[in-house]
C-alpha positions as a Python dict, from the first residue, in 0.01 Angstrom:
ca = {
    (1, 'M'): (0, 0, 0),
    (2, 'L'): (-99, -97, 355),
    (3, 'P'): (151, -222, 614),
    (4, 'A'): (146, -601, 650),
    (5, 'G'): (-77, -734, 923),
    (6, 'F'): (-288, -413, 949),
    (7, 'P'): (-664, -455, 910),
    (8, 'Y'): (-820, -219, 650),
    (9, 'I'): (-1086, -65, 866),
    (10, 'K'): (-1307, 207, 728),
    (11, 'R'): (-1402, 446, 1010),
    (12, 'R'): (-1562, 790, 1027),
    (13, 'L'): (-1310, 1003, 1216),
    (14, 'I'): (-1317, 1311, 1427),
    (15, 'T'): (-955, 1433, 1406),
    (16, 'A'): (-662, 1484, 1180),
    (17, 'A'): (-571, 1360, 846),
    (18, 'V'): (-210, 1347, 721),
    (19, 'L'): (63, 1268, 971),
    (20, 'V'): (432, 1304, 887),
    (21, 'P'): (706, 1204, 1136),
    (22, 'L'): (874, 1511, 1275),
    (23, 'D'): (1067, 1580, 1592),
    (24, 'A'): (806, 1713, 1836),
    (25, 'F'): (522, 1793, 1608),
    (26, 'T'): (292, 1628, 1361),
    (27, 'M'): (185, 1788, 1039),
    (28, 'C'): (-186, 1730, 984),
    (29, 'L'): (-423, 1794, 707),
    (30, 'A'): (-735, 1910, 895),
    (31, 'P'): (-1082, 1990, 758),
    (32, 'S'): (-1143, 2358, 709),
    (33, 'G'): (-1514, 2335, 627),
    (34, 'A'): (-1809, 2115, 573),
    (35, 'F'): (-1740, 2056, 202),
    (36, 'G'): (-1427, 1845, 207),
    (37, 'K'): (-1176, 2131, 193),
    (38, 'Y'): (-858, 2110, 394),
    (39, 'Q'): (-587, 2320, 545),
    (40, 'L'): (-240, 2230, 662),
    (41, 'C'): (-167, 2275, 1027),
    (42, 'T'): (76, 2162, 1295),
    (43, 'T'): (-37, 1996, 1612),
    (44, 'P'): (165, 1892, 1921),
    (45, 'F'): (256, 1523, 1893),
    (46, 'M'): (132, 1424, 2238),
    (47, 'R'): (-224, 1508, 2139),
    (48, 'Y'): (-230, 1185, 1936),
    (49, 'S'): (2, 976, 2158),
    (50, 'N'): (-289, 775, 2299),
    (51, 'A'): (-470, 717, 1969),
    (52, 'R'): (-458, 362, 1835),
    (53, 'V'): (-381, 256, 1478),
    (54, 'S'): (-707, 63, 1466),
    (55, 'E'): (-888, 398, 1459),
    (56, 'F'): (-727, 509, 1137),
    (57, 'M'): (-692, 406, 774),
    (58, 'I'): (-316, 393, 704),
    (59, 'A'): (-175, 420, 353),
    (60, 'Q'): (204, 389, 312),
    (61, 'E'): (323, 603, 24),
    (62, 'D'): (694, 510, 54),
    (63, 'E'): (728, 168, -112),
    (64, 'D'): (1068, 116, 53),
    (65, 'V'): (936, 130, 400),
    (66, 'K'): (814, -222, 487),
    (67, 'S'): (781, -184, 861),
    (68, 'E'): (534, -405, 1039),
    (69, 'I'): (280, -213, 1238),
    (70, 'S'): (91, -369, 1524),
    (71, 'E'): (-280, -290, 1552),
    (72, 'N'): (-228, -165, 1906),
    (73, 'E'): (65, 63, 1839),
    (74, 'T'): (12, 435, 1907),
    (75, 'L'): (72, 691, 1634),
    (76, 'E'): (373, 814, 1824),
    (77, 'E'): (526, 466, 1818),
    (78, 'I'): (455, 432, 1444),
    (79, 'C'): (636, 754, 1360),
    (80, 'L'): (926, 673, 1587),
    (81, 'N'): (957, 322, 1445),
    (82, 'T'): (941, 415, 1078),
    (83, 'A'): (1179, 711, 1102),
    (84, 'K'): (1141, 767, 734),
    (85, 'N'): (941, 1005, 520),
    (86, 'T'): (644, 781, 546),
    (87, 'T'): (309, 961, 514),
    (88, 'L'): (17, 829, 702),
    (89, 'S'): (-304, 935, 540),
    (90, 'I'): (-657, 900, 666),
    (91, 'Q'): (-955, 815, 464),
    (92, 'E'): (-1140, 1131, 361),
    (93, 'D'): (-1493, 1034, 479),
    (94, 'F'): (-1427, 1152, 834),
    (95, 'M'): (-1629, 1392, 1055),
    (96, 'P'): (-1478, 1743, 1084),
    (97, 'N'): (-1359, 1865, 1415),
    (98, 'H'): (-1692, 2010, 1534),
    (99, 'Y'): (-1734, 2282, 1794),
    (100, 'V'): (-2068, 2145, 1920),
    (101, 'T'): (-2169, 1779, 1890),
    (102, 'F'): (-2487, 1613, 2006),
    (103, 'T'): (-2463, 1230, 2011),
    (104, 'D'): (-2780, 1021, 2073),
    (105, 'V'): (-2924, 1285, 2310),
    (106, 'V'): (-3247, 1195, 2485),
    (107, 'R'): (-3453, 1423, 2708),
    (108, 'E'): (-3743, 1244, 2872),
    (109, 'Y'): (-4002, 1416, 3094),
    (110, 'H'): (-4209, 1228, 3346),
    (111, 'S'): (-4491, 1478, 3419),
    (112, 'G'): (-4771, 1219, 3387),
    (113, 'P'): (-4833, 849, 3354),
    (114, 'V'): (-4678, 841, 3004),
    (115, 'P'): (-4318, 961, 2967),
    (116, 'V'): (-4265, 1222, 2696),
    (117, 'R'): (-3944, 1234, 2489),
    (118, 'A'): (-3888, 1585, 2377),
    (119, 'A'): (-3549, 1480, 2235),
    (120, 'D'): (-3541, 1127, 2108),
    (121, 'G'): (-3180, 1024, 2034),
    (122, 'I'): (-3095, 1337, 1842),
    (123, 'S'): (-2750, 1373, 1684),
    (124, 'F'): (-2599, 1664, 1500),
    (125, 'S'): (-2295, 1895, 1499),
    (126, 'L'): (-2220, 2266, 1464),
    (127, 'E'): (-1915, 2444, 1339),
    (128, 'K'): (-1735, 2718, 1530),
    (129, 'G'): (-1811, 3075, 1415),
    (130, 'K'): (-2098, 2967, 1190),
    (131, 'F'): (-2461, 3069, 1171),
    (132, 'S'): (-2685, 2768, 1227),
    (133, 'I'): (-3061, 2735, 1221),
    (134, 'I'): (-3262, 2459, 1391),
    (135, 'V'): (-3603, 2449, 1225),
    (136, 'G'): (-3909, 2242, 1287),
    (137, 'P'): (-4281, 2255, 1376),
    (138, 'S'): (-4408, 2339, 1718),
    (139, 'G'): (-4348, 2051, 1962),
    (140, 'A'): (-4061, 1909, 1757),
    (141, 'G'): (-3811, 1961, 2043),
    (142, 'K'): (-3631, 2269, 1923),
    (143, 'T'): (-3642, 2459, 2245),
    (144, 'T'): (-3551, 2150, 2449),
    (145, 'V'): (-3236, 2109, 2234),
    (146, 'L'): (-3145, 2478, 2283),
    (147, 'N'): (-3201, 2461, 2655),
    (148, 'I'): (-2979, 2154, 2687),
    (149, 'L'): (-2711, 2315, 2477),
    (150, 'G'): (-2730, 2626, 2696),
    (151, 'G'): (-2703, 2433, 3021),
    (152, 'M'): (-3049, 2524, 3136),
    (153, 'D'): (-3179, 2172, 3103),
    (154, 'A'): (-3007, 1834, 3135),
    (155, 'A'): (-3016, 1545, 2893),
    (156, 'S'): (-3156, 1217, 3019),
    (157, 'S'): (-2885, 1031, 2821),
    (158, 'G'): (-2640, 1088, 2540),
    (159, 'T'): (-2347, 1325, 2518),
    (160, 'I'): (-2312, 1692, 2428),
    (161, 'T'): (-1960, 1827, 2369),
    (162, 'V'): (-1884, 2197, 2336),
    (163, 'D'): (-1529, 2303, 2245),
    (164, 'E'): (-1412, 1941, 2324),
    (165, 'R'): (-1577, 1947, 2667),
    (166, 'D'): (-1862, 1708, 2761),
    (167, 'I'): (-2114, 1939, 2924),
    (168, 'T'): (-2329, 1643, 3034),
    (169, 'R'): (-2063, 1560, 3292),
    (170, 'L'): (-2033, 1907, 3439),
    (171, 'S'): (-2123, 1968, 3801),
    (172, 'K'): (-2380, 2232, 3896),
    (173, 'R'): (-2106, 2483, 3971),
    (174, 'E'): (-1929, 2404, 3640),
    (175, 'L'): (-2260, 2443, 3456),
    (176, 'C'): (-2309, 2781, 3615),
    (177, 'S'): (-1965, 2888, 3495),
    (178, 'Y'): (-2042, 2752, 3150),
    (179, 'R'): (-2366, 2953, 3126),
    (180, 'R'): (-2199, 3265, 3258),
    (181, 'D'): (-1879, 3257, 3054),
    (182, 'D'): (-1965, 3072, 2728),
    (183, 'V'): (-2332, 3119, 2649),
    (184, 'G'): (-2548, 3417, 2559),
    (185, 'F'): (-2928, 3376, 2546),
    (186, 'V'): (-3186, 3562, 2336),
    (187, 'F'): (-3542, 3472, 2428),
    (188, 'Q'): (-3856, 3510, 2216),
    (189, 'F'): (-4028, 3734, 2469),
    (190, 'Y'): (-3707, 3932, 2561),
    (191, 'N'): (-3706, 3865, 2939),
    (192, 'L'): (-3588, 4216, 3017),
    (193, 'I'): (-3612, 4343, 3380),
    (194, 'P'): (-3897, 4594, 3361),
    (195, 'N'): (-3771, 4841, 3627),
    (196, 'L'): (-3424, 4871, 3471),
    (197, 'T'): (-3340, 5089, 3174),
    (198, 'A'): (-3199, 4948, 2850),
    (199, 'L'): (-2848, 5044, 2964),
    (200, 'E'): (-2899, 4889, 3307),
    (201, 'N'): (-3033, 4563, 3162),
    (202, 'V'): (-2714, 4529, 2952),
    (203, 'E'): (-2491, 4636, 3245),
    (204, 'L'): (-2644, 4372, 3464),
    (205, 'A'): (-2531, 4093, 3226),
    (206, 'S'): (-2188, 4256, 3164),
    (207, 'Q'): (-2113, 4269, 3539),
    (208, 'I'): (-2098, 3891, 3570),
    (209, 'R'): (-1816, 3864, 3310),
    (210, 'K'): (-1458, 3971, 3366),
    (211, 'D'): (-1394, 4054, 3004),
    (212, 'A'): (-1736, 4191, 2911),
    (213, 'A'): (-1786, 4444, 2638),
    (214, 'D'): (-1882, 4804, 2719),
    (215, 'P'): (-2261, 4820, 2750),
    (216, 'R'): (-2288, 5159, 2583),
    (217, 'S'): (-2077, 5047, 2293),
    (218, 'V'): (-2286, 4732, 2247),
    (219, 'L'): (-2610, 4920, 2254),
    (220, 'N'): (-2466, 5160, 1998),
    (221, 'D'): (-2379, 4862, 1780),
    (222, 'V'): (-2742, 4746, 1778),
    (223, 'G'): (-2869, 5098, 1696),
    (224, 'L'): (-2999, 5198, 2039),
    (225, 'S'): (-2759, 5470, 2149),
    (226, 'H'): (-3055, 5707, 2172),
    (227, 'R'): (-3253, 5467, 2395),
    (228, 'L'): (-3011, 5408, 2679),
    (229, 'D'): (-3231, 5560, 2949),
    (230, 'N'): (-3563, 5412, 2835),
    (231, 'F'): (-3742, 5137, 3024),
    (232, 'P'): (-3862, 4822, 2836),
    (233, 'A'): (-4224, 4946, 2845),
    (234, 'Q'): (-4115, 5255, 2658),
    (235, 'L'): (-3953, 5049, 2378),
    (236, 'S'): (-4109, 4878, 2076),
    (237, 'G'): (-4090, 4501, 2034),
    (238, 'G'): (-3798, 4527, 1798),
    (239, 'E'): (-3615, 4763, 2027),
    (240, 'Q'): (-3668, 4533, 2323),
    (241, 'Q'): (-3528, 4243, 2124),
    (242, 'R'): (-3230, 4452, 2032),
    (243, 'V'): (-3167, 4519, 2397),
    (244, 'A'): (-3194, 4145, 2464),
    (245, 'I'): (-2936, 4077, 2192),
    (246, 'A'): (-2710, 4354, 2328),
    (247, 'R'): (-2740, 4197, 2677),
    (248, 'A'): (-2640, 3860, 2534),
    (249, 'I'): (-2342, 3974, 2325),
    (250, 'A'): (-2210, 4212, 2595),
    (251, 'K'): (-2090, 3898, 2772),
    (252, 'N'): (-1867, 3819, 2473),
    (253, 'P'): (-2012, 3467, 2458),
    (254, 'K'): (-1870, 3183, 2248),
    (255, 'L'): (-2228, 3059, 2177),
    (256, 'L'): (-2525, 3285, 2106),
    (257, 'L'): (-2850, 3089, 2145),
    (258, 'C'): (-3166, 3246, 2014),
    (259, 'D'): (-3511, 3098, 2077),
    (260, 'E'): (-3755, 3221, 1808),
    (261, 'P'): (-3603, 3570, 1817),
    (262, 'T'): (-3841, 3704, 1551),
    (263, 'G'): (-4154, 3513, 1664),
    (264, 'A'): (-4314, 3811, 1832),
    (265, 'L'): (-4208, 4068, 1572),
    (266, 'D'): (-4350, 4204, 1244),
    (267, 'Y'): (-4184, 4120, 908),
    (268, 'E'): (-3954, 4420, 873),
    (269, 'T'): (-3847, 4426, 1240),
    (270, 'G'): (-3783, 4049, 1224),
    (271, 'K'): (-3557, 4087, 923),
    (272, 'G'): (-3363, 4356, 1107),
    (273, 'I'): (-3309, 4120, 1403),
    (274, 'L'): (-3192, 3840, 1175),
    (275, 'E'): (-2954, 4075, 1000),
    (276, 'L'): (-2815, 4183, 1332),
    (277, 'L'): (-2760, 3820, 1439),
    (278, 'Q'): (-2597, 3732, 1105),
    (279, 'D'): (-2363, 4035, 1129),
    (280, 'T'): (-2275, 3940, 1491),
    (281, 'C'): (-2172, 3599, 1370),
    (282, 'R'): (-1973, 3726, 1071),
    (283, 'D'): (-1806, 4025, 1244),
    (284, 'K'): (-1741, 3889, 1593),
    (285, 'G'): (-1687, 3514, 1510),
    (286, 'V'): (-1963, 3415, 1753),
    (287, 'T'): (-2122, 3074, 1695),
    (288, 'V'): (-2491, 3162, 1652),
    (289, 'V'): (-2776, 2912, 1683),
    (290, 'V'): (-3126, 3020, 1601),
    (291, 'I'): (-3434, 2804, 1640),
    (292, 'T'): (-3742, 2886, 1440),
    (293, 'H'): (-4049, 2729, 1274),
    (294, 'N'): (-4014, 2969, 976),
    (295, 'Q'): (-3882, 2775, 682),
    (296, 'A'): (-3835, 3093, 475),
    (297, 'V'): (-3527, 3199, 677),
    (298, 'V'): (-3321, 2887, 642),
    (299, 'P'): (-3129, 3005, 328),
    (300, 'I'): (-2940, 3260, 548),
    (301, 'A'): (-2779, 2988, 761),
    (302, 'D'): (-2446, 2811, 709),
    (303, 'R'): (-2609, 2489, 845),
    (304, 'V'): (-2974, 2398, 871),
    (305, 'I'): (-3088, 2120, 1102),
    (306, 'K'): (-3449, 2009, 1057),
    (307, 'I'): (-3603, 1850, 1365),
    (308, 'K'): (-3909, 1635, 1372),
    (309, 'S'): (-4044, 1437, 1667),
    (310, 'G'): (-3727, 1495, 1868),
    (311, 'K'): (-3489, 1370, 1595),
    (312, 'A'): (-3271, 1536, 1335),
    (313, 'E'): (-3463, 1469, 1014),
    (314, 'S'): (-3199, 1628, 791),
    (315, 'I'): (-2882, 1838, 807),
    (316, 'T'): (-2804, 2069, 520),
    (317, 'D'): (-2502, 2299, 459),
    (318, 'N'): (-2542, 2614, 256),
    (319, 'E'): (-2219, 2685, 75),
    (320, 'N'): (-2331, 3035, -13),
    (321, 'P'): (-2571, 3158, 261),
    (322, 'M'): (-2820, 3420, 139),
    (323, 'S'): (-2820, 3775, 274),
    (324, 'V'): (-3107, 3856, 505),
    (325, 'S'): (-3211, 4140, 282),
    (326, 'R'): (-3300, 3893, 2),
    (327, 'I'): (-3539, 3664, 198),
    (328, 'E'): (-3913, 3712, 211),
    (329, 'W'): (-4196, 3541, 404),
}
């Protein structure tokens, strides 16, 4: 039963679900995954104090409570006014609380007489601590999307939120801090400094972070404890890519962004790199984003975003991601 005078508005929502009046906190039923599962949590009341009733679908379970609710009342006012065991429930077709969200992002380049849109109003979201793959043909806009997410390029329009922060509004200094503290990059062609050893390449990255991991320990984790003093030219392609991954994860990033990490590698070495990335996501809780044109690897991801002509053509969630050892291409 809906409160009298309240419009039944169906909305896709970003935040919480079940609100119960309590003293200083609100109980909320929040999404725990991409498949409609939920978990009970408590959230400080003031987080929702500015939200308006018109943003929610309200269902009143207690038939005895007949309070009139204005469309412009805040959730705090509703709970204080009812003062009963009234449960406010939100329609289940809401959007989960995503860690990364792209909303109508456009990146337009003006290098000639005709503007080129590498990203053309793309929208998608990524979950925290998950392994995501962005797949598409060459020229689809994959690298542009990754560079914008990593703060190395700027969107022409649209919004990108990372951990509830709109990075499109950051200043140059704030973007620098974001790249340093939150993001680790793994490039297709490694980008190692040739006159530094494997250990020194990783140390260089770890020195810019206050809580960086120990470089020797990280190189040991990627199986290169015996290659610490070798220069990049003395390493194989797979070993160089492992150094690049070690350099990225030594910063303890929240986001690990990988641009075609297996593109320059043979089959077996490429599988080893993907397994390392998958293990990094699972064991360390890092949000890993890999872009690739290889359709064969998409079963290993928690979420797959297919990009075509600068737009998200489809978004698919794998409830049971495949182990890297089982894929072939």
